C-alpha positions in Angstrom: -99.1 -121.2 235.5 -96.4 -118.6 234.1 -97.9 -115.5 232.5 -96.1 -115.0 229.1 -96.2 -111.7 227.5 -96.9 -111.6 224.3 -94.7 -109.7 220.9 -97.4 -107.2 220.6 -97.4 -106.6 224.5 -93.8 -106.3 224.8 -93.5 -103.9 221.9 -95.8 -101.8 223.4 -94.0 -102.1 226.4 -90.7 -101.4 224.8 -92.9 -98.3 223.0 -93.8 -97.0 226.1 -90.4 -97.0 228.1 -88.7 -95.1 225.1 -91.2 -92.4 224.4 -89.7 -89.3 225.1 -90.8 -87.1 228.5 -93.2 -84.3 228.1 -92.0 -81.2 228.9 -92.8 -79.3 231.9 -95.1 -76.3 231.3 -93.2 -73.4 232.3 -94.7 -71.7 235.2 -94.7 -67.8 235.9 -92.5 -67.3 238.5 -94.1 -64.8 240.5 -91.5 -64.1 243.3 -89.0 -63.4 239.9 -91.0 -60.8 238.7 -91.7 -59.1 242.2 -87.7 -58.9 243.2 -87.0 -57.8 239.0 -90.0 -55.2 238.7 -88.9 -52.4 241.4 -85.6 -52.2 239.2 -87.0 -52.0 235.8 -89.9 -49.2 236.8 -86.8 -47.3 238.5 -85.3 -47.5 234.8 -88.3 -46.9 233.3 -89.1 -44.0 235.4 -85.7 -42.4 235.9 -84.5 -43.1 232.6 -87.0 -43.9 229.9 -89.4 -41.8 230.4 -87.4 -38.6 230.4 -85.8 -39.7 227.0 -89.4 -39.8 225.6 -90.4 -36.6 227.3 -87.0 -34.8 225.5 -87.6 -36.0 222.5 -91.1 -35.3 222.3 -90.1 -31.4 223.3 -87.4 -31.6 220.3 -90.1 -31.4 218.0 -92.2 -28.5 219.9 -91.7 -24.3 220.8 -92.1 -24.9 225.0 -90.8 -21.8 227.7 -91.7 -24.4 230.2 -95.3 -22.7 230.9 -98.5 -24.2 229.5 -98.7 -26.3 227.1 -95.6 -27.2 224.4 -96.6 -26.1 220.8 -95.7 -28.7 217.7 -93.0 -27.1 216.0 -92.0 -29.9 213.7 -88.4 -29.7 212.4 -88.3 -26.3 213.2 -86.0 -26.5 216.3 -83.5 -28.3 214.5 -83.4 -25.9 211.6 -82.3 -23.2 214.3 -79.9 -25.4 215.8 -77.6 -26.0 212.9 -78.4 -22.6 211.7 -76.6 -21.0 214.8 -73.2 -20.3 214.0 -72.0 -20.8 217.4 -73.3 -24.7 217.2 -69.9 -25.0 214.9 -67.7 -23.6 217.3 -69.7 -26.2 220.1 -69.4 -29.5 217.9 -65.2 -28.5 217.1 -64.7 -28.1 221.0 -66.4 -31.3 221.8 -64.2 -32.8 219.1 -61.3 -31.3 221.0 -62.3 -33.3 223.8 -62.7 -36.7 222.2 -59.1 -36.3 220.9 -57.8 -34.5 224.5 -59.5 -37.0 226.4 -58.0 -40.2 224.0 -54.6 -38.9 224.0 -54.2 -37.5 227.3 -55.0 -39.7 230.2 -55.7 -42.5 228.7 -52.4 -42.3 227.0 -51.1 -41.2 230.3 -52.7 -43.9 232.0 -51.5 -46.3 229.8 -48.1 -45.4 230.6 -48.3 -45.4 234.0 -49.4 -48.9 234.3 -46.7 -50.2 232.0 -44.3 -48.7 233.8 -45.1 -49.4 237.2 -46.7 -52.9 237.1 -44.3 -55.3 238.4 -42.6 -53.1 240.7 -42.5 -53.6 244.4 -44.6 -51.1 245.8 -46.6 -50.4 242.1 -49.7 -49.5 244.2 -48.0 -46.4 246.0 -46.9 -45.5 243.1 -50.2 -45.3 241.4 -52.0 -44.1 244.1 -51.4 -40.3 243.8 -52.7 -40.4 240.6 -56.2 -42.0 241.5 -56.7 -39.6 244.4 -58.1 -36.6 242.0 -60.7 -39.7 240.8 -62.0 -39.8 243.8 -62.8 -35.8 243.5 -66.2 -34.3 241.9 -66.1 -32.8 238.2 -67.2 -29.3 240.0 -64.4 -29.4 242.4 -61.9 -30.2 239.7 -62.9 -27.4 238.3 -63.4 -25.0 241.1 -59.2 -26.1 242.3 -58.0 -25.3 238.8 -60.2 -22.2 237.9 -58.1 -21.1 241.0 -54.8 -22.1 239.1 -55.6 -20.5 235.7 -57.3 -17.8 236.3 -55.5 -14.5 235.5 -53.3 -13.8 238.3 -54.0 -16.9 240.0 -51.5 -19.4 241.4 -50.0 -20.0 238.1 -49.4 -16.7 236.9 -48.1 -16.2 240.6 -45.1 -18.7 240.5 -44.7 -17.5 236.9 -44.2 -14.1 237.8 -41.3 -16.0 239.8 -39.5 -16.7 236.8 -39.8 -13.6 235.5 -42.6 -14.4 233.1 -44.6 -11.2 233.8 -47.1 -11.3 230.9 -48.4 -15.1 230.9 -51.5 -16.7 228.3 -54.3 -15.4 229.1 -55.3 -19.7 230.5 -59.1 -19.6 230.0 -59.9 -16.2 227.9 -58.1 -17.3 224.8 -59.5 -20.1 222.5 -58.5 -22.4 221.9 -56.1 -22.3 224.9 -59.0 -22.3 227.3 -60.3 -26.1 226.0 -56.7 -27.2 226.2 -56.1 -26.3 229.6 -59.3 -27.4 230.7 -58.8 -31.2 229.2 -55.4 -31.1 231.1 -57.7 -30.6 234.2 -59.8 -33.2 233.7 -56.6 -35.5 232.7 -55.4 -34.8 236.2 -58.8 -36.5 237.3 -59.1 -39.3 234.7 -56.0 -40.5 234.3 -56.0 -42.2 237.4 -58.5 -45.1 236.9 -57.5 -45.3 233.6 -53.8 -46.8 235.0 -56.0 -49.1 237.2 -58.4 -50.4 234.4 -54.6 -51.0 232.1 -53.0 -52.3 235.2 -56.1 -54.9 235.6 -55.7 -55.9 231.6 -52.3 -56.3 232.5 -52.9 -58.6 235.6 -54.6 -60.6 233.3 -52.9 -61.7 230.4 -51.1 -65.0 230.7 -47.3 -65.6 231.7 -46.6 -67.9 229.2 -46.7 -65.9 225.8 -44.9 -63.1 227.2 -42.0 -65.7 228.3 -41.9 -67.9 225.0 -41.5 -64.1 223.7 -38.3 -63.2 225.6 -36.4 -66.8 225.0 -36.5 -65.1 221.3 -35.5 -62.5 222.4 -38.5 -59.9 222.8 -37.6 -57.3 225.1 -38.6 -53.6 225.8 -41.0 -51.8 223.0 -40.8 -54.5 221.0 -42.3 -57.0 223.3 -44.9 -54.1 224.0 -45.8 -53.8 220.1 -45.9 -57.5 219.3 -46.9 -59.3 222.3 -48.6 -57.0 225.5 -50.5 -54.6 223.6 -52.2 -57.1 221.0 -53.2 -58.8 224.4 -54.7 -55.4 226.5 -57.6 -55.5 223.7 -60.7 -56.1 225.3 -59.4 -53.7 228.4 -58.3 -51.1 225.9 -61.4 -51.5 223.8 -63.2 -50.4 227.4 -61.2 -47.9 228.6 -61.3 -45.7 224.9 -65.3 -46.6 224.7 -66.0 -45.3 228.1 -63.7 -42.3 227.1 -65.2 -41.2 223.7 -68.9 -41.1 225.6 -67.6 -39.1 228.5 -65.7 -36.8 226.5 -69.0 -35.9 224.3 -71.2 -35.1 227.1 -68.4 -33.2 229.7 -70.4 -30.6 231.3 -68.9 -30.2 234.7 -65.5 -29.1 235.0 -66.5 -26.6 231.8 -68.9 -25.1 233.9 -67.2 -24.8 236.7 -64.3 -23.1 234.6 -65.2 -20.9 232.3 -69.2 -21.1 232.2 -68.0 -21.5 227.9 -67.2 -19.0 228.2 -65.4 -15.9 227.1 -68.7 -15.7 224.7 -69.3 -18.9 223.7 -65.5 -19.8 222.7 -65.2 -23.1 225.4 -68.6 -24.2 224.8 -69.4 -27.9 223.7 -72.8 -29.6 223.1 -73.9 -30.3 226.6 -73.0 -27.2 227.6 -75.2 -25.9 224.4 -77.8 -27.6 225.8 -78.0 -26.4 229.4 -77.7 -22.9 228.4 -80.6 -23.2 225.6 -82.8 -25.3 228.2 -82.7 -22.9 231.8 -80.7 -20.2 230.6 -82.9 -19.0 227.5 -85.7 -21.3 228.5 -86.3 -22.8 224.9 -87.3 -25.8 226.5 -87.6 -27.2 222.7 -84.1 -26.1 221.1 -82.8 -27.7 224.2 -84.1 -30.8 223.6 -83.3 -30.6 219.9 -79.9 -30.4 221.2 -79.9 -33.3 223.7 -81.3 -36.1 220.5 -78.7 -34.8 218.7 -76.1 -35.3 221.1 -77.5 -38.7 222.6 -77.6 -39.7 218.4 -73.9 -38.8 218.3 -72.7 -40.5 221.3 -74.8 -43.7 220.9 -73.2 -43.4 216.4 -70.0 -42.9 217.9 -70.0 -45.8 219.7 -71.9 -48.2 217.8 -69.3 -47.3 215.4 -66.3 -47.7 217.5 -67.5 -51.0 219.2 -68.3 -52.4 215.7 -64.5 -51.9 214.1 -63.3 -53.3 217.3 -65.1 -56.6 217.1 -64.0 -56.6 213.1 -60.5 -56.5 213.7 -61.2 -58.8 217.1 -63.1 -61.4 214.3 -60.2 -61.1 211.8 -57.2 -61.7 214.3 
């Protein structure tokens, strides 16, 4: 005898088959946490903990001995009352502008002029070699060249110039020549980054522009430069951050002198902390420099993202 399925049973069967599957419970993957935890702990110990400690010291009086004593905002008041801070801010601004104009501008020029040439790598190699040298070594090399009676003065004397400028003694000339030394080190990597950006540009729009008669400066201004926006954002962002915290080249060449004429915020922070043993004031300058760096980076990136959305 054949069994038959009644209508209610059939509906129940359909409902059971169409019921949504249950979501599997999320299980904690302890193995993944085990792999990630060393990196998290390293970043926390080497980055976040020192930053929090520095932020605390900025509101204390501390000379490196004993316990820090709470001082409120007195360190920030002393920082802004220091006449040398304005000079450090001005020199830091010089570094930001100079770094954007010289190494970024020259890097873009080298990348554009050598792109597509046969053996272009060998044209860019001489500019890349200084990037492998440390900042301190760059400072020592250029200090040998630019010091009074140094290599450059000797060369100028051969051409009859017996009273050359005092390259590292007169402000703001000393800041300008140190920016040139930093550009000698950084122009090559900027050229390399811009070359990567040029290689990522699709060929079809450029070919279409050539068919329409675009060439030379018109081609670069209307086609190439807008397509380089993503890599340009990266290069300029890195340059801004790097120029705001420049320390090694300045310390190796002038130590911020003569006097405080070539100091930047980073060097002022170092001197107050380690030379004057005023850890509270040094931490306040460090915190101020961090805020300036983050604010400049965020404002620049937000502007770039806004312009990219508007296009």
